[in-house]
N, C-alpha and C positions, 0 to 999 in steps of 0.2 A: 150507667149500664154499659156493659161490654157488647160489642157487636158479635154476631155469630161467626163472622170470618176470623176475628181476632181470637175467639175462643178455640176454634178449630186449629188455627196456626199454633197456639200455645200447647194444645194437646199433641199435635204433630211434633213439635220441638221436644216435648217431654219424652215421648216415645222414642224419638231419635237419639236423645241423650242417654236413655236407658239402654238402648241397643249398643251404643258405643261403649258404655261402661261394662256391659256383660261380655262383649267380645274382647275387651282389654283384659278382663279377669281370666278368660280362658287361655290367653297367650302366656300366662305365667307357668303353666304346667308344661313339662318337657314333652317334646314330640317323640313318638315311638320311632325307632329305627330298626331296619332289618338286621337280624343277628343270628342267622341259621347256624353259623360256625360255633356258636356258644351252647348248642344243644347236641349231645352225643347219645346215640342209641347203642346199648350194649349188644354185641353180636349174638351172644347166647340168648338174649331176651327179645330178639327181633321176630321170633316165631313162637307160637304157643299152641298146644292142642288142648281143647276144652270139651266138656260135655254139656249139651243143652240141658237146661234145668228140668223140664218136664218130660221130654222125650228120651233123654239120655243118649242121644245120637252124638257122634264125634263132630266137632267143628274145628277147623283150622283157622287160626288168626295170625296175621303178620303185619308188622309195621310197613306202611306203603308210602313213606315220605313224611318229613317233618318240616314245618316252617315255624319261624319264631320272630317276634318283634320285641324289642327291649326299650324300657324307659330307664334311663340312668339318673340316679339321684346322687347326693354327695358321698354316701358311704356304701351304697348298695345298688343293685340293678334288679328291676322286676322284669321277668320274661313271661310273655304271653305265648303259649305253645299251642300249635295246631298239629295233631298227629293223625295222619291218614292211616286207615286200616284197610286191609283186604280180608274179608271174612268169607270162608269157603265152606260149603256144606257138601262134603264128598258123596254122601248117600242121597242121591236125588230121588229115590223111590219113596221117601217118607213124605207124606202129604199133609203133615200137621205144621203149625207154626212152631218155630224153634226159638225159645227165649234163652238168653244167656247173659252173663255178666263178664265182661273182659277186664281182668285185674291188671292194674298198672302199679309200678313203683317209680317215683321221681325223687331224685336227690340233688341237693345243692352242694356243689363241690368247689372248694377254694382253689386258688392258683397253685398251692402246694399239694394238691390232690387229697386234702382232708375233707371228709364229709361233714358239712356244717348242719344240714337238716335233711330229713327224708320223710316221705309221705306215701301211703298206699291208698288207692281208691279203685272203685270199679265203675265201669261204663256199662249200664244196662241197655240192652237192645233186643230186638226180635227180628227174625227172618220169616217172611210170610211163606206160606206153603208152596208157592210157585217160584220162590227166589232161591237160587243156588249160590250166587256170589253177590256180595254187598260191599260197598266202599264208603263207610261212614267216616266222619272226621270228629275227633275228640278234642275239645278245647279245655285247657287248664293253664294255671300259672304258678310260678314259684319265684321267690326272692333269693338272689344269690349275691355274694360279694362282688365288688367291682372287677376283680381279676378272676372271677370264678366262671363256672359253667354249670349247666344242668345235665344230668344223666337220666335217661328214661329207659324203662324196660317193661316188657310184658311178663307176667308170671303165670304158671299153670293153674294156680288157685289163689284166692284172696288171702292177703296177709294182714295180720294185726301188728302194726308197728307202734311202739310206745315211745 
């Protein structure tokens, strides 16, 4: 019969070995690196005027900074993008909640400026009745060629890209 101490030591050793194996497996995935220079915002798409969904009031939206981190693989790079927005409600006399969807377009561009892939999506949000300015952060990702970059843009209305 095994003593209680020997049994607890063997459990402790098994747990320790499992933790070592799990941490070793996580080290095989590449570490993300900062790559802000690989994301470009189009000048014409840095600002957009939208209408709130229910109230119809005008809302001004602009890109307010972009940060990116990349994970490089053998033939491509995945970019995780965080786009800061400044959302301004110019008519402060409206006391209702303003709901809106901020439309984005993101494109993967190769080193020779050929568009490889593009996608359109919307970021839904709401401004409370007492909020005039809001600074949300939108997170999304795209896979690009090793020598490529990502181009992002706001659009005045949602697009269907095929």
